[in-house]
N, C-alpha and C positions, 0 to 999 in steps of 0.2 A: 333197786330197781326203779327207773322213771319211765313215764309213758308219754311218748309224742302222738298227742291226737291231731291228725292234720286233714286238710281239704283243699281242693284245687279248683280253680275256675279258669276257664279257658275262653279266648276270643273267638277261636274256631279250631276244629281238628280235623287233619287230613292224613294221609298214609306216611307222610315224612315230618310233620310238625304239629305240636299241640297248641302252640301260641298261648303258653301261659300267661294269665293276667293278674292272678291272685293267689298266694299261697298263705292259707290261715292255718295257725298253729295254737294249739293249748298244752303246755307241757306240765306234767303234774308228778306228784310222788304216788306211791302205793295206795295211799289214803285219798286219792284224786283232789288232794289240795294244790291249786294251782301256782306254779312257779313262775311261768311265764306265758304271756298270750298276746298274740299279735296277729295283725292282717297285713301281710306284706304284698304290697300292690305293686305290679310289675307292667312296663311297657311292652305289650306283645309283638311290637313290630310288624303289625298288619291289622287289617280291617275286622272288626266284628261280624262274625256270620254265625249266629247262635242258633242251635239246634236242641231239641230234647232227645230223650233215649231212643226215641222210634225214627230220628233223623227229620222230624218236622220242625219249621220255622215258628217263632214266637216266643222263644225263652227269652226272658228279659232278667239281666242281673241288675241286685239293688245298688247301682254305683252311678256316679256321673261318668260317663265314658270318656269325656274330655280330659278327665283327673287322669287317665291312664298315660296320655302323651308325655305327661311332666314327669312320670315315675321312672326309675331306674331300670335298666334292661336285665334281663335273665342273667346274662354274665356278670352284671354288676352284684347281683344278690345271691348268685350261685355259693360263695363260699359260707355263707351262713345257712343255706338251706342244706349244703353238703353236711356241716357241723352238725346241724340239728337232727338229721336223719341217720347220720353214720356215728352218733355219740355213744361212747362205752356205756354199758349198763343202760340202755334206753331200748325199749320196744316201741317200734312205730305202730300206731293204730288209725285206721280210717274206716269208712263205711263204703261197700263196694269197692275195696281198696285196690283191686286189681285195675282198674280203670286209670286211677290217679297214677299209680307206680308205671304205667304204660305211657303215660302223657310225660312224665319226669323223664323216662329214658327216650323218649320222642326229642324232647328240649335239649337233653344233654348231647344227643347226637347231631342234633341242628346246629348246636354251636361249637361241635368239636371238643366236648368236655369229657373228662374220664367218666366212665361207666360208674352208677351207683351201685353201691352193695349193702344192702339192709334186710333185717328179717322184719315183718310186720303180721299183725293180727286184723280181722275184719269183723264190725260189729254187726254187719248184715250176715255174714255166715254163723256168728254164734246165736243171733236170732233164729236163723234157719234151724239150727240143731236144738235149741229151746223148744220149738215147735214141731219139729220133726217133719218140715217141708222144705224140699230142696228142688222143686221144679220150677218156681218163679221167685222174681226178684221183689225185694220189699224197700220202697223207699224209705229215707230217713225220716220224712214227716209222718209216714205211716206208722213206723215204730215209735217214733216220739210222743204221737198222739196216743198210742196204748199205754205207753209207760210214764205218761204225763209229763213230757219235755216240750216246752215251748220254745221257739226260735224263730228268725227269719230265714227262710230259705235263699240258698245260693250266694249268701254272704260268707266267704271262705271261713272267715273265724268264727262266725256264729255256727256254721255247719260242723267245724271242727269242736267248738264247744259243746253242741248236741250231741255229737258222737261220744264225746266224754261223758255226758250225763245219761245215756243210754248205757252205757258200759256200768257205770256206776249203780244204775238202776237195776240192771241184771245182776250184779253183785250182791246188792242189798237185799235181792229175791232170793238167792241162794245162800244168804249170810256167809260169803267168801270173798278173797280178793281176787284181783283179775286175772292171775296167775292159776289160782286154784279152779277159776270158771273156766280156762281153757282146757285144764286137766279134767274137770268134771264133764266136760264134754268130748274128751279124748281127741282134741283138735292140735294138728301140726300146724305150726305157723308157716306163712309163704316166705319166700324171699326172692331178691331181685340181685343179679350178680352177671357183669360182662354182658349187659343189656336184655337177659333173658328173665323171664318172671316165672316163678313157681308159686301157683296158688294155694290158698289154705285147703286142708283135706281132715276129714274126721272118720272115725270107725263107724258112725251112725250114717254118715253120707254113703259111704261105700257100700254099706249094707242095705240102704235105701235104694240107691242105683241098681244095685244087683237084683232086687226083687222088683223094682219097676222094669227092668229089661225083662225079667221072665214073663210078667204080665203083659208086656207089650208083645212079646214074641208068641204067647199063648193067644192074645187078641188076634194077631196076624195069622196064625194058623187058622182060627175060628172063621175069620173073615174070608180067607181062601177057600175054604171049605163051603161056606155059603155061596159064594162066588160060583163056584163049580155046581152048585144045586140050581141056581138060577139059570145058567146057560142050558142045562137038561130042561128045566121046567118051560123054558120059551118054546120047545117044541110042542109042548101041550096046550099052548095058549088057546082058549075058547074063540070062537068066531063071533060069538055074539055075549054081548053082557052089558051092565051099567057103565063100564069103562072104556067101551070100546071107542077107538080113536085117540084115546087120552095116554099120556105117559105118565109113568109113577117114577119118583125117585126116593130112596130110602137114607135116612141119616146115617152117615159112616158110624156114629155111634150105637146104632144098632145091629149092625152087620154083624157082631158076635154074640147078640143076644138070641135065645131060643125062639122069641116071638118074630124074629125075621123071617123064618120058614114059614109060619102061618101067614104073615103077610104076603109072601110071594105066592103062596097057594091061592090066596084070595085074590090076588091082582091078576094073576093069569086066569083064574076061574072066571073072573068078570071082564075078559078080554082086553086088559091094560097091556100096554106096552111098557117094557122097562127100560130106564135110563140112568146112568151115572152122573150125569150133567144136570145140577139142580137149576141151571138158568135155563133149561130147555122144557122141564117138567111141567105137567099140568095139575099133578097131585103130589105133595112132600109129606111124607111119614117122618116127624121128627121125634127126636128124644125129649125126655121130659126137661122142661127149661133150657132149651136149645137157642143159643144166641149167635152163633157164629155165621161166617161168610155164605155157607151154603144155604141155610135157612132164609138169609137175607135176599140171597140172589132167587130163591123160589118165590119170595114175597114180590119182588120186583117184577117178577113174570108175571105175576097175579095167579099163582098156582093156589089151590086149596091147600090149606095146611091141617094135618091131623096128627095127634098122638096115636102111638101104636095100637092103644086102647080103642080110642075112639074110630080108628080106621077098621079094626077086626069087628066092631059094633055095628057097621053100616049094614 
């Protein structure tokens, strides 16, 4: 078995094109000995409009952009890329691989090339299984820093090499081969065929998501019950009190906590109005260490900010 660690950089991505400008890869054997390593630069046949994962501008690739205009087009290098990705006895591996596979499918469709067909693993997904966290993304740099892998970000061949070193580090940590690492975490690799992509899955992820869905459902049930309580309490609002003429907003994160009922009782007993809009409140009761958009909106409004404990102690 050989492993093709790869990464892609794009000049810009739209619904119909990815405009790939670099395909970096690192081909190894099962012991992570490098057999081939190359940064294939490609003329994207379009301007560079670079954005980060949030869609914000400012991403800069570590290349001289003028170089790309002198490079071969995607159709010129496609035979080599097809050969690498679809080689027998080779497993393709990337980081957040779904994105790069989608970009490849966009480019093959853009140039009316045959759809790719190959299986792939994802070091980000393996890392998620390693730490038991499936609700957030982990950048290559973040994982690399934890595992002691240093590289130049956004240079495709360096990202591919870093992906390989991260895979190697996780294998050394578990004292196993890469294939055994996938088995350890009960991971089913993803695949692409006919332009469709199926992502990596695992037993741990499925269990985690099921438990998360149950917790979310229970929180929503408690939140709904509390909001019904607030609607009833509004009718008993005191006419006079220290919060008369002021509106209070409660953090969403507290609406399923038992303290929410005491906060509502104190607020209405103090003649406060209740609002669900943080940007309109005079008093905001926040969860511990809250940093989200609601508390920021309350701060911009000039609202007084209290924790639940602080508010109940007034």
